[in-house]
C-alpha positions as a Python dict, from the first residue, in 0.01 Angstrom:
ca = {
    (1, 'X'): (0, 0, 0),
    (2, 'X'): (-115, 152, 345),
    (3, 'X'): (-439, 80, 464),
    (4, 'X'): (-659, 292, 683),
    (5, 'X'): (-1003, 171, 901),
    (6, 'X'): (-1208, 328, 1142),
    (7, 'X'): (-1226, 12, 1369),
    (8, 'X'): (-1003, -283, 1438),
    (9, 'X'): (-1295, -567, 1548),
    (10, 'X'): (-1085, -810, 1722),
    (11, 'X'): (-1281, -1114, 1731),
    (12, 'X'): (-1539, -1236, 1441),
    (13, 'X'): (-1781, -1397, 1709),
    (14, 'X'): (-2162, -1244, 1722),
    (15, 'X'): (-2068, -949, 1903),
    (16, 'X'): (-1816, -822, 1658),
    (17, 'X'): (-2011, -881, 1347),
    (18, 'X'): (-2315, -696, 1463),
    (19, 'X'): (-2054, -440, 1554),
    (20, 'X'): (-1897, -426, 1230),
    (21, 'X'): (-2208, -462, 975),
    (22, 'X'): (-2386, -192, 1172),
    (23, 'X'): (-2113, 31, 1171),
    (24, 'X'): (-2013, -32, 817),
    (25, 'X'): (-2365, 46, 681),
    (26, 'X'): (-2312, 382, 856),
    (27, 'X'): (-2010, 477, 639),
    (28, 'X'): (-1766, 346, 887),
    (29, 'X'): (-1476, 114, 797),
    (30, 'X'): (-1397, -193, 970),
    (31, 'X'): (-1130, -438, 951),
    (32, 'X'): (-1170, -772, 1164),
    (33, 'X'): (-949, -1008, 1257),
    (34, 'X'): (-962, -1363, 1468),
    (35, 'X'): (-712, -1601, 1580),
    (36, 'X'): (-932, -1910, 1508),
    (37, 'X'): (-964, -2023, 1158),
    (38, 'X'): (-1309, -1951, 1140),
    (39, 'X'): (-1568, -1684, 1200),
    (40, 'X'): (-1861, -1691, 1425),
    (41, 'X'): (-1690, -1783, 1747),
    (42, 'X'): (-1854, -1987, 1971),
    (43, 'X'): (-2183, -2016, 1770),
    (44, 'X'): (-1996, -2167, 1476),
    (45, 'X'): (-2131, -2449, 1303),
    (46, 'X'): (-1975, -2688, 1069),
    (47, 'X'): (-2207, -2922, 808),
    (48, 'X'): (-2161, -3294, 805),
    (49, 'X'): (-2395, -3493, 568),
    (50, 'X'): (-2631, -3239, 621),
    (51, 'X'): (-2615, -3206, 1005),
    (52, 'X'): (-2540, -2894, 1130),
    (53, 'X'): (-2311, -2921, 1412),
    (54, 'X'): (-2299, -2716, 1701),
    (55, 'X'): (-1898, -2753, 1778),
    (56, 'X'): (-1878, -2516, 2093),
    (57, 'X'): (-2211, -2671, 2232),
    (58, 'X'): (-2538, -2608, 2180),
    (59, 'X'): (-2725, -2291, 2065),
    (60, 'X'): (-3066, -2240, 2072),
    (61, 'X'): (-3180, -1861, 2012),
    (62, 'X'): (-3417, -1725, 2217),
    (63, 'X'): (-3582, -1347, 2307),
    (64, 'X'): (-3853, -1157, 2428),
    (65, 'X'): (-3719, -861, 2270),
    (66, 'X'): (-3894, -834, 1931),
    (67, 'X'): (-3655, -573, 1735),
    (68, 'X'): (-3408, -853, 1812),
    (69, 'X'): (-3566, -1129, 1680),
    (70, 'X'): (-3645, -912, 1360),
    (71, 'X'): (-3283, -837, 1353),
    (72, 'X'): (-3176, -1181, 1376),
    (73, 'X'): (-3459, -1264, 1098),
    (74, 'X'): (-3267, -1043, 859),
    (75, 'X'): (-2975, -1303, 790),
    (76, 'X'): (-3151, -1616, 807),
    (77, 'X'): (-3480, -1839, 816),
    (78, 'X'): (-3545, -1990, 1173),
    (79, 'X'): (-3756, -2290, 1215),
    (80, 'X'): (-3977, -2372, 1497),
    (81, 'X'): (-3724, -2557, 1725),
    (82, 'X'): (-3837, -2564, 2098),
    (83, 'X'): (-3576, -2660, 2360),
    (84, 'X'): (-3726, -2975, 2556),
    (85, 'X'): (-3429, -3124, 2681),
    (86, 'X'): (-3430, -3437, 2909),
    (87, 'X'): (-3247, -3560, 3208),
    (88, 'X'): (-3137, -3908, 3299),
    (89, 'X'): (-3006, -4006, 3666),
    (90, 'X'): (-2947, -4374, 3757),
    (91, 'X'): (-3178, -4452, 3429),
    (92, 'X'): (-3420, -4292, 3500),
    (93, 'X'): (-3564, -4021, 3235),
    (94, 'X'): (-3698, -3711, 3351),
    (95, 'X'): (-3858, -3354, 3170),
    (96, 'X'): (-3642, -3050, 3231),
    (97, 'X'): (-3713, -2769, 3316),
    (98, 'X'): (-3873, -2940, 3646),
    (99, 'X'): (-4225, -2945, 3566),
    (100, 'X'): (-4580, -3143, 3621),
    (101, 'X'): (-4407, -3412, 3381),
    (102, 'X'): (-4135, -3409, 3622),
    (103, 'X'): (-4297, -3421, 3916),
    (104, 'X'): (-4546, -3662, 3814),
    (105, 'X'): (-4235, -3900, 3723),
    (106, 'X'): (-4076, -3872, 4075),
    (107, 'X'): (-4398, -3874, 4307),
    (108, 'X'): (-4681, -4014, 4093),
    (109, 'X'): (-4860, -3680, 4160),
    (110, 'X'): (-5116, -3548, 3920),
    (111, 'X'): (-5235, -3204, 4021),
    (112, 'X'): (-5030, -2865, 4100),
    (113, 'X'): (-5139, -2877, 4424),
    (114, 'X'): (-5039, -3240, 4501),
    (115, 'X'): (-4692, -3129, 4363),
    (116, 'X'): (-4631, -2799, 4575),
    (117, 'X'): (-4774, -2994, 4834),
    (118, 'X'): (-4487, -3288, 4823),
    (119, 'X'): (-4229, -2994, 4763),
    (120, 'X'): (-4363, -2823, 5053),
    (121, 'X'): (-4339, -3098, 5316),
    (122, 'X'): (-4012, -3148, 5222),
    (123, 'X'): (-3860, -2801, 5227),
    (124, 'X'): (-4036, -2775, 5617),
    (125, 'X'): (-3891, -3099, 5723),
    (126, 'X'): (-3497, -2968, 5636),
    (127, 'X'): (-3589, -2666, 5875),
    (128, 'X'): (-3326, -2454, 5685),
    (129, 'X'): (-3360, -2065, 5778),
    (130, 'X'): (-3078, -1873, 5640),
    (131, 'X'): (-2916, -2087, 5322),
    (132, 'X'): (-2494, -2106, 5404),
    (133, 'X'): (-2455, -2273, 5057),
    (134, 'X'): (-2574, -2345, 4757),
    (135, 'X'): (-2679, -2730, 4862),
    (136, 'X'): (-2893, -2520, 5143),
    (137, 'X'): (-3009, -2270, 4914),
    (138, 'X'): (-3149, -2535, 4642),
    (139, 'X'): (-3266, -2771, 4923),
    (140, 'X'): (-3475, -2464, 5056),
    (141, 'X'): (-3607, -2374, 4710),
    (142, 'X'): (-3716, -2721, 4561),
    (143, 'X'): (-3700, -2989, 4864),
    (144, 'X'): (-3478, -3303, 4871),
    (145, 'X'): (-3560, -3520, 4561),
    (146, 'X'): (-3556, -3245, 4298),
    (147, 'X'): (-3204, -3125, 4451),
    (148, 'X'): (-3058, -3501, 4489),
    (149, 'X'): (-3168, -3611, 4168),
    (150, 'X'): (-3189, -3331, 3931),
    (151, 'X'): (-2985, -3031, 4047),
    (152, 'X'): (-2689, -3175, 4286),
    (153, 'X'): (-2471, -3395, 4054),
    (154, 'X'): (-2498, -3177, 3753),
    (155, 'X'): (-2396, -2853, 3967),
    (156, 'X'): (-2131, -3023, 4065),
    (157, 'X'): (-1993, -3138, 3779),
    (158, 'X'): (-2015, -2803, 3626),
    (159, 'X'): (-1862, -2582, 3884),
    (160, 'X'): (-1583, -2866, 4004),
    (161, 'X'): (-1671, -2839, 4328),
    (162, 'X'): (-1885, -2984, 4609),
    (163, 'X'): (-2217, -2767, 4633),
    (164, 'X'): (-2191, -2706, 4981),
    (165, 'X'): (-1857, -2581, 4886),
    (166, 'X'): (-1996, -2323, 4644),
    (167, 'X'): (-2217, -1991, 4720),
    (168, 'X'): (-2570, -1979, 4818),
    (169, 'X'): (-2608, -1671, 4557),
    (170, 'X'): (-2515, -1878, 4221),
    (171, 'X'): (-2905, -2044, 4260),
    (172, 'X'): (-3115, -1753, 4323),
    (173, 'X'): (-3426, -1916, 4226),
    (174, 'X'): (-3512, -2300, 4072),
    (175, 'X'): (-3769, -2315, 3809),
    (176, 'X'): (-4008, -2482, 3918),
    (177, 'X'): (-4324, -2477, 3652),
    (178, 'X'): (-4643, -2616, 3760),
    (179, 'X'): (-4782, -2664, 3434),
    (180, 'X'): (-4753, -2968, 3165),
    (181, 'X'): (-4511, -2777, 2980),
    (182, 'X'): (-4190, -2906, 2818),
    (183, 'X'): (-4071, -2592, 2705),
    (184, 'X'): (-3729, -2483, 2837),
    (185, 'X'): (-3765, -2120, 2747),
    (186, 'X'): (-4053, -1880, 2809),
    (187, 'X'): (-3949, -1609, 2570),
    (188, 'X'): (-4170, -1565, 2258),
    (189, 'X'): (-3924, -1618, 2019),
    (190, 'X'): (-3747, -1917, 1965),
    (191, 'X'): (-3607, -2124, 1708),
    (192, 'X'): (-3254, -2228, 1503),
    (193, 'X'): (-3138, -2037, 1184),
    (194, 'X'): (-3194, -2283, 913),
    (195, 'X'): (-2872, -2329, 726),
    (196, 'X'): (-2704, -2303, 1068),
    (197, 'X'): (-2508, -2003, 1249),
    (198, 'X'): (-2171, -1997, 1023),
    (199, 'X'): (-2413, -1857, 742),
    (200, 'X'): (-2560, -1594, 967),
    (201, 'X'): (-2231, -1434, 1083),
    (202, 'X'): (-2093, -1484, 733),
    (203, 'X'): (-2374, -1293, 573),
    (204, 'X'): (-2338, -1008, 856),
    (205, 'X'): (-1982, -992, 745),
    (206, 'X'): (-2018, -949, 383),
    (207, 'X'): (-1830, -669, 220),
    (208, 'X'): (-1608, -675, 531),
    (209, 'X'): (-1251, -766, 537),
    (210, 'X'): (-1189, -1051, 743),
    (211, 'X'): (-850, -1209, 846),
    (212, 'X'): (-869, -1526, 987),
    (213, 'X'): (-562, -1694, 1232),
    (214, 'X'): (-456, -1378, 1284),
    (215, 'X'): (-365, -1290, 1645),
    (216, 'X'): (-405, -970, 1750),
    (217, 'X'): (-134, -864, 1972),
    (218, 'X'): (114, -987, 1683),
    (219, 'X'): (-67, -822, 1380),
    (220, 'X'): (-82, -482, 1604),
    (221, 'X'): (291, -535, 1715),
    (222, 'X'): (373, -590, 1311),
    (223, 'X'): (147, -264, 1195),
    (224, 'X'): (306, -69, 1427),
    (225, 'X'): (651, -190, 1323),
    (226, 'X'): (602, -146, 945),
    (227, 'X'): (463, 199, 1061),
    (228, 'X'): (788, 312, 1235),
    (229, 'X'): (995, 163, 951),
    (230, 'X'): (771, 359, 675),
    (231, 'X'): (669, 40, 517),
    (232, 'X'): (307, -60, 422),
    (233, 'X'): (83, -92, 672),
    (234, 'X'): (-285, -79, 810),
    (235, 'X'): (-347, 183, 1041),
    (236, 'X'): (-700, 239, 1249),
    (237, 'X'): (-831, 501, 1457),
    (238, 'X'): (-1007, 299, 1743),
    (239, 'X'): (-1010, -126, 1857),
    (240, 'X'): (-1316, -340, 1956),
    (241, 'X'): (-1151, -607, 2142),
    (242, 'X'): (-1349, -886, 2223),
    (243, 'X'): (-1111, -1089, 2403),
    (244, 'X'): (-1041, -1171, 2734),
    (245, 'X'): (-1034, -815, 2926),
    (246, 'X'): (-766, -936, 3196),
    (247, 'X'): (-569, -1071, 2867),
    (248, 'X'): (-561, -729, 2725),
    (249, 'X'): (-383, -596, 3018),
    (250, 'X'): (-133, -872, 3046),
    (251, 'X'): (-287, -1009, 3330),
    (252, 'X'): (-165, -746, 3527),
    (253, 'X'): (-409, -734, 3807),
    (254, 'X'): (-401, -1110, 3817),
    (255, 'X'): (-618, -1353, 3635),
    (256, 'X'): (-1032, -1367, 3604),
    (257, 'X'): (-1147, -1710, 3632),
    (258, 'X'): (-1379, -1900, 3423),
    (259, 'X'): (-1513, -2289, 3388),
    (260, 'X'): (-1389, -2402, 3050),
    (261, 'X'): (-1504, -2705, 2855),
    (262, 'X'): (-1442, -3034, 2656),
    (263, 'X'): (-1635, -3154, 2370),
    (264, 'X'): (-1612, -3501, 2272),
    (265, 'X'): (-1752, -3558, 1943),
    (266, 'X'): (-1879, -3879, 1801),
    (267, 'X'): (-1976, -3920, 1402),
    (268, 'X'): (-2226, -4187, 1311),
    (269, 'X'): (-2291, -4263, 978),
    (270, 'X'): (-2508, -4559, 1035),
    (271, 'X'): (-2695, -4459, 1333),
    (272, 'X'): (-2993, -4236, 1218),
    (273, 'X'): (-3113, -4203, 1561),
    (274, 'X'): (-2891, -4183, 1908),
    (275, 'X'): (-3083, -4067, 2174),
    (276, 'X'): (-3449, -3928, 2034),
    (277, 'X'): (-3368, -3568, 2158),
    (278, 'X'): (-3156, -3257, 2082),
    (279, 'X'): (-3002, -3232, 2428),
    (280, 'X'): (-3018, -3487, 2761),
    (281, 'X'): (-2828, -3412, 3058),
    (282, 'X'): (-2678, -3656, 3293),
    (283, 'X'): (-2745, -3536, 3634),
    (284, 'X'): (-2549, -3806, 3849),
    (285, 'X'): (-2180, -3692, 3992),
    (286, 'X'): (-2071, -4034, 3869),
    (287, 'X'): (-2102, -3987, 3462),
    (288, 'X'): (-1798, -3733, 3387),
    (289, 'X'): (-1972, -3512, 3107),
    (290, 'X'): (-2302, -3315, 3169),
    (291, 'X'): (-2501, -3340, 2864),
    (292, 'X'): (-2479, -3524, 2544),
    (293, 'X'): (-2628, -3313, 2227),
    (294, 'X'): (-2747, -3475, 1891),
    (295, 'X'): (-2693, -3217, 1663),
    (296, 'X'): (-2962, -3346, 1359),
    (297, 'X'): (-3259, -3276, 1596),
    (298, 'X'): (-3221, -2938, 1601),
    (299, 'X'): (-3344, -2948, 1262),
    (300, 'X'): (-3616, -3212, 1321),
    (301, 'X'): (-3394, -3503, 1236),
    (302, 'X'): (-3224, -3369, 906),
    (303, 'X'): (-2927, -3570, 728),
    (304, 'X'): (-2762, -3882, 730),
    (305, 'X'): (-2667, -4094, 991),
    (306, 'X'): (-2637, -3831, 1295),
    (307, 'X'): (-2343, -3690, 1506),
    (308, 'X'): (-2348, -3632, 1868),
    (309, 'X'): (-2102, -3444, 2095),
    (310, 'X'): (-2060, -3547, 2445),
    (311, 'X'): (-2012, -3226, 2671),
    (312, 'X'): (-1737, -3214, 2967),
    (313, 'X'): (-1686, -2929, 3195),
    (314, 'X'): (-1346, -2845, 3271),
    (315, 'X'): (-1094, -2623, 3510),
    (316, 'X'): (-973, -2331, 3308),
    (317, 'X'): (-626, -2204, 3291),
    (318, 'X'): (-447, -1946, 3097),
    (319, 'X'): (-453, -2069, 2708),
    (320, 'X'): (-795, -2280, 2760),
    (321, 'X'): (-1100, -2164, 2577),
    (322, 'X'): (-1302, -1996, 2859),
    (323, 'X'): (-1665, -2048, 2840),
    (324, 'X'): (-1825, -1955, 3190),
    (325, 'X'): (-1707, -1634, 3382),
    (326, 'X'): (-1683, -1730, 3753),
    (327, 'X'): (-1905, -1432, 3869),
    (328, 'X'): (-1826, -1448, 4237),
    (329, 'X'): (-1734, -1176, 4488),
    (330, 'X'): (-1359, -1204, 4436),
    (331, 'X'): (-1403, -1207, 4064),
    (332, 'X'): (-1644, -926, 4010),
    (333, 'X'): (-1395, -710, 4239),
    (334, 'X'): (-1097, -797, 4012),
    (335, 'X'): (-1305, -734, 3684),
    (336, 'X'): (-1442, -373, 3830),
    (337, 'X'): (-1032, -289, 3879),
    (338, 'X'): (-986, -394, 3491),
    (339, 'X'): (-1266, -172, 3407),
    (340, 'X'): (-1101, 84, 3554),
    (341, 'X'): (-802, 33, 3334),
    (342, 'X'): (-1009, -14, 3051),
    (343, 'X'): (-1171, 336, 3070),
    (344, 'X'): (-835, 510, 3050),
    (345, 'X'): (-737, 260, 2749),
    (346, 'X'): (-805, 533, 2485),
    (347, 'X'): (-942, 426, 2150),
    (348, 'X'): (-1000, 91, 2293),
    (349, 'X'): (-1354, -94, 2330),
    (350, 'X'): (-1450, -374, 2522),
    (351, 'X'): (-1758, -610, 2441),
    (352, 'X'): (-1877, -957, 2438),
    (353, 'X'): (-1843, -1186, 2715),
    (354, 'X'): (-1517, -1175, 2761),
    (355, 'X'): (-1456, -827, 2718),
    (356, 'X'): (-1722, -771, 2979),
    (357, 'X'): (-1679, -1071, 3169),
    (358, 'X'): (-2025, -1165, 3181),
    (359, 'X'): (-2233, -1414, 3043),
    (360, 'X'): (-2459, -1352, 2736),
    (361, 'X'): (-2717, -1504, 2556),
    (362, 'X'): (-2731, -1475, 2216),
    (363, 'X'): (-3001, -1246, 2233),
    (364, 'X'): (-2847, -993, 2499),
    (365, 'X'): (-2535, -979, 2271),
    (366, 'X'): (-2700, -824, 1992),
    (367, 'X'): (-2846, -586, 2242),
    (368, 'X'): (-2542, -533, 2377),
    (369, 'X'): (-2353, -462, 2053),
    (370, 'X'): (-2673, -277, 1885),
    (371, 'X'): (-2603, -17, 2207),
    (372, 'X'): (-2240, -6, 2166),
    (373, 'X'): (-2262, 110, 1791),
    (374, 'X'): (-2527, 367, 1928),
    (375, 'X'): (-2321, 507, 2162),
    (376, 'X'): (-2033, 541, 1952),
    (377, 'X'): (-2250, 710, 1680),
    (378, 'X'): (-2381, 981, 1954),
    (379, 'X'): (-1979, 1086, 2049),
}
C-alpha cells in the first residue's frame, strides 16, 4: 500500500518532535525517522533501578520564556531542581558559577567590595590592553586566580587546544557574580521532567508514525526506487532535515567542524551517593574528563544505588557524534555557503543544532521549532 505524508521529519529529537506534534495538531501528516534506536536525540534518558540516566550528558531545562515553559509542561511535571555545579582543582572544591562562595574560598574575602578589589588588582597587574587570544581575554576579565584554577584547564580540555591558540571571542564575558548564590542559571524557570526526557518526546510523538534505525539517505533512495518500479512506497511533499547540513550536501564544500564527547558510564548498585552533587567539574588539564555527572541527584536522590558518567571531550571526525559546533570565522563562513545551497533546495527545511549549525539550549530549540511551524503555516 502506498502512503503519502505532508512531511518527512528526519530526526526524532526535540526539534523534530515539536515540529511534528504541532503540524499533526493542525492536520498535517508527518512521518518521523531516526537513525538511532530510540527517540529523543541527545536528551534521551534511560531508566536504571529508578534512576533516569542522561545518556548524552546532563540536560537541565531552563528558560525565561513563559510560553515555552508552559508548552514543555504540557508533556511532564517538572521538579524544582536548581543547577548548582561544583568544581575541583587539585583537590580543592569551589562553587560554580563564580560567586562570593568561590571568591571566599579563593581569597578568604567576605564582601563583594573585597572580591571586586582582588579581581581588579589582578587585572591591573596584567596590563592587557587588547586581548590577542582566549587566555588574555579571560585574564583581562577575571584575573589570574579564577583563570588558572577554574577556566584554563577545563577550556583546553573542551576545545583540545591551548588557550593561547584559541581566539579571544570564544569568551565574551566571564559570569562573575558578587552574591552568595550557587544557582548556575539566571532564568526564571528551571527543572527536570519527572519521568525523564524520553517520556516527554514520546508524548509529543503520540499518534505520529515513527520509524527508528532508519537512515535518511537509504530510506529516500528505497522509496524513490520503489516508486519508479511502481511498487508500494512512501511519498512526502516536504522534508524537515535535522541532521548535519554539510552531510546532507555530501560535504561538497568541505566539512564543518564540531567537538565531540565520549561518555564513560559506571553503574554502582551498592553505593547510594558517590559525589553528593549532580555535576562536578574537574578543571585541571591533567585529569582527562571535564566533569562527572551523578544522575540520581537530578531527582533528589531517588532510585537504588547510583550511576555516574565521566564526560571526555574528543576531537570530531565524520562518523562521530557531533555535539558542539566550532563557530569560528572559517566555519561560520562555510556554513553561510551551505545555507545558500539550502535556500535552493526545494521542499527541504533545515532545523535544529545540526541543520542550523548552532548550539541551542532546549528552550531555544522549542522556540525555533515553533517559529518554523508558523512560517510553514503562513505560506
